[in-house]
Structures are given as structure tokens and as C-alpha cells.
C-alpha positions in Angstrom: 36.4 121.9 81.9 38.6 120.2 84.6 40.0 117.2 82.2 41.7 120.0 79.9 44.4 120.5 82.4 45.0 117.0 83.5 45.5 116.2 80.3 48.1 118.8 79.3 49.6 118.0 82.4 49.9 114.1 81.4 50.9 114.9 78.2 53.6 117.2 79.6 54.8 114.5 82.0 55.0 111.8 79.0 57.1 114.1 77.1 59.3 114.9 79.4 59.9 111.2 80.4 60.5 110.4 76.5 63.0 113.4 76.8 65.0 111.7 79.7 64.7 108.4 77.9 66.2 110.2 74.9 68.9 111.8 77.3 69.6 108.1 78.8 70.4 106.6 75.0 72.6 109.4 74.0 74.9 109.4 76.9 77.8 106.8 78.1 77.8 107.9 81.4 76.4 104.7 83.6 75.6 107.1 86.1 73.6 109.5 84.1 72.0 106.8 82.5 70.3 105.1 85.8 69.4 108.7 86.8 67.7 109.7 83.4 65.8 106.0 83.6 64.5 106.3 87.3 63.5 110.0 86.7 61.5 108.7 83.6 59.9 105.9 85.3 58.6 108.2 87.9 57.1 111.1 85.7 55.5 107.9 84.2 54.5 106.6 87.3 53.1 109.8 88.2 51.1 110.3 84.6 49.7 106.9 85.3 48.5 107.8 88.8 46.9 110.6 87.7 45.1 109.1 84.9 44.0 106.2 86.5 43.9 106.9 90.1 45.7 105.1 93.0 47.6 101.9 91.8 47.7 99.1 94.5 48.9 96.8 91.5 52.8 98.0 91.3 54.9 95.7 93.2 56.6 96.9 96.3 60.1 96.6 94.3 59.0 98.9 91.4 58.5 101.3 94.0 61.8 101.2 95.9 63.5 101.2 92.1 62.2 104.7 91.7 63.8 106.0 94.8 67.1 104.7 94.8 70.1 106.1 95.4 72.0 107.9 92.7 75.6 109.2 93.0 76.0 112.2 91.5 79.4 113.5 92.6 82.5 112.8 90.5 
């Protein structure tokens, strides 16, 4: 019974990640593209962790890319 909410959460995370990737493709603002793609990657990583548990196989540079600074000011 605990699997159904987990599956729903996974679908929601991946659906939102897809929307963010679509938004990245729809804009020409490079700052927004980076922001959208990093957010999508973070959601996809979260979904992967929920689905498969802890992932020690993720290289440290991939984790750092998820936490990169994004300047959202004008």
C-alpha cells in the first residue's frame, strides 16, 4: 500500500522535470535555461533516489552541478 504514493510522487517529480526541460527549450534567456535544466536534473535525481535508494555511483562533479550558483537578478 505504501508503493502507490511513492509511484505518484515519482510521476509528479518526472512530470515537473519534463515541464522544466520544455521551458528551457522555449526560452532564449541563457540564465533561465541553466536554471530550468539544473532544477530538472535535481528533480530527476530525487526521483532516482526515491526509486532506487541511495546512489553512491553519482560522481561528485554531477552533485556539484546540481548546486551551482545561478544569478537570477536582472
